[in-house]
C-alpha positions as CSV (number, residue, x, y, z in Angstrom):
1,M,3.0,-50.2,-17.9
2,P,2.6,-46.5,-18.4
3,K,-0.8,-45.2,-19.5
4,P,-0.9,-43.9,-23.1
5,F,-1.3,-40.2,-23.6
6,P,-4.7,-39.0,-24.8
7,E,-4.6,-38.0,-28.4
8,E,-5.4,-34.3,-27.7
9,K,-2.4,-34.1,-25.4
10,R,-0.2,-35.7,-28.0
11,Q,-1.4,-33.2,-30.6
12,E,-0.8,-30.3,-28.3
13,W,2.8,-31.3,-27.7
14,K,3.3,-31.9,-31.4
15,R,2.1,-28.4,-32.0
16,L,4.4,-27.0,-29.4
17,V,7.4,-28.8,-30.8
18,E,6.6,-27.7,-34.3
19,Q,6.2,-24.1,-33.1
20,W,9.6,-24.1,-31.5
21,E,11.2,-25.7,-34.6
22,K,9.6,-23.3,-37.1
23,N,9.4,-20.0,-35.3
24,D,11.5,-20.0,-32.1
25,R,14.5,-22.2,-32.9
26,N,16.9,-19.2,-32.4
27,I,15.8,-19.1,-28.7
28,S,17.4,-21.6,-26.3
29,I,15.0,-24.4,-25.4
30,T,15.5,-23.5,-21.7
31,R,14.4,-19.9,-22.2
32,W,11.6,-20.9,-24.6
33,C,10.2,-23.4,-22.1
34,S,10.3,-20.8,-19.4
35,E,8.5,-18.3,-21.5
36,Q,5.8,-20.9,-22.5
37,K,5.6,-22.1,-18.8
38,I,6.2,-25.7,-19.8
39,N,8.5,-28.2,-18.2
40,Y,11.9,-28.4,-19.9
41,N,12.4,-32.1,-19.6
42,T,8.9,-32.8,-20.8
43,F,9.5,-30.7,-23.8
44,L,12.7,-32.6,-24.6
45,Y,10.8,-35.9,-24.3
46,W,8.2,-34.7,-26.8
47,R,10.8,-33.1,-29.1
48,E,12.5,-36.4,-29.3
49,R,9.3,-38.1,-30.3
50,F,8.0,-35.4,-32.8
51,G,11.0,-33.4,-33.7
52,S,12.5,-33.2,-37.2
53,N,16.0,-33.8,-35.9
54,P,17.2,-36.9,-37.6
55,V,18.6,-39.7,-35.4
56,K,22.3,-39.2,-35.1
57,Q,24.3,-41.8,-36.9
58,I,27.5,-43.0,-35.5
59,D,30.5,-42.6,-37.7
60,R,32.1,-46.0,-37.6
61,S,35.4,-44.6,-39.1
62,S,36.1,-42.9,-35.7
63,F,36.3,-46.2,-34.0
64,K,39.2,-48.6,-34.0
65,E,38.4,-52.3,-34.0
66,L,40.3,-54.1,-31.3
67,P,41.5,-57.6,-32.0
68,N,39.9,-60.4,-30.1
69,P,42.8,-62.4,-28.9
70,I,42.1,-66.0,-28.6
71,T,44.4,-67.2,-25.9
72,A,44.5,-70.8,-24.8
73,P,44.3,-71.0,-21.1
74,G,47.4,-72.1,-19.2
75,I,47.5,-73.8,-15.9
76,T,47.5,-72.7,-12.3
77,L,49.7,-74.4,-9.6
78,E,48.6,-73.9,-6.0
79,Y,50.3,-75.1,-2.8
80,N,50.1,-73.6,0.7
81,R,48.5,-70.3,-0.4
82,I,51.1,-69.9,-3.1
83,R,49.7,-69.6,-6.6
84,I,51.6,-69.7,-9.9
85,Q,49.8,-68.9,-13.1
86,L,51.4,-70.4,-16.2
87,E,50.6,-69.4,-19.7
88,R,50.4,-72.0,-22.4
89,D,54.0,-71.3,-23.7
90,F,55.7,-70.8,-20.3
91,D,59.4,-71.0,-19.8
92,V,60.3,-74.3,-18.2
93,T,63.7,-73.0,-16.9
94,T,62.1,-70.1,-15.1
95,L,59.4,-72.4,-13.6
96,T,62.1,-74.8,-12.4
97,K,64.0,-72.0,-10.7
98,C,60.8,-70.7,-9.0
99,L,60.0,-74.2,-7.7
100,R,63.5,-74.6,-6.3
101,V,63.2,-71.2,-4.4
102,L,59.7,-72.2,-3.1
103,K,61.0,-75.6,-2.0
104,E,63.6,-73.9,0.1
105,V,61.1,-71.5,1.6
106,V,58.6,-74.1,2.4
């Protein structure tokens, strides 16, 4: 488990994040971090924790709900490395024709 940050360190990062948000927001974070001589990724971490940016909400209207098809399993016939997968409502005539062909081959 990571060690907690000392309170003074937390306060320093909070001050830096607030400084960027209030005064320097028109400067890119990359440039600002470079000018302040602080690590970009570390700043992003603390900005996430202290920043005033609200958590982005997902707009559910942009998603389409997919139906969850409930399909009853069929059966599988196997013989001599030949496998036939049959759905629940398979066509008996087609199965009969397939079996005749397989019988001739085997």
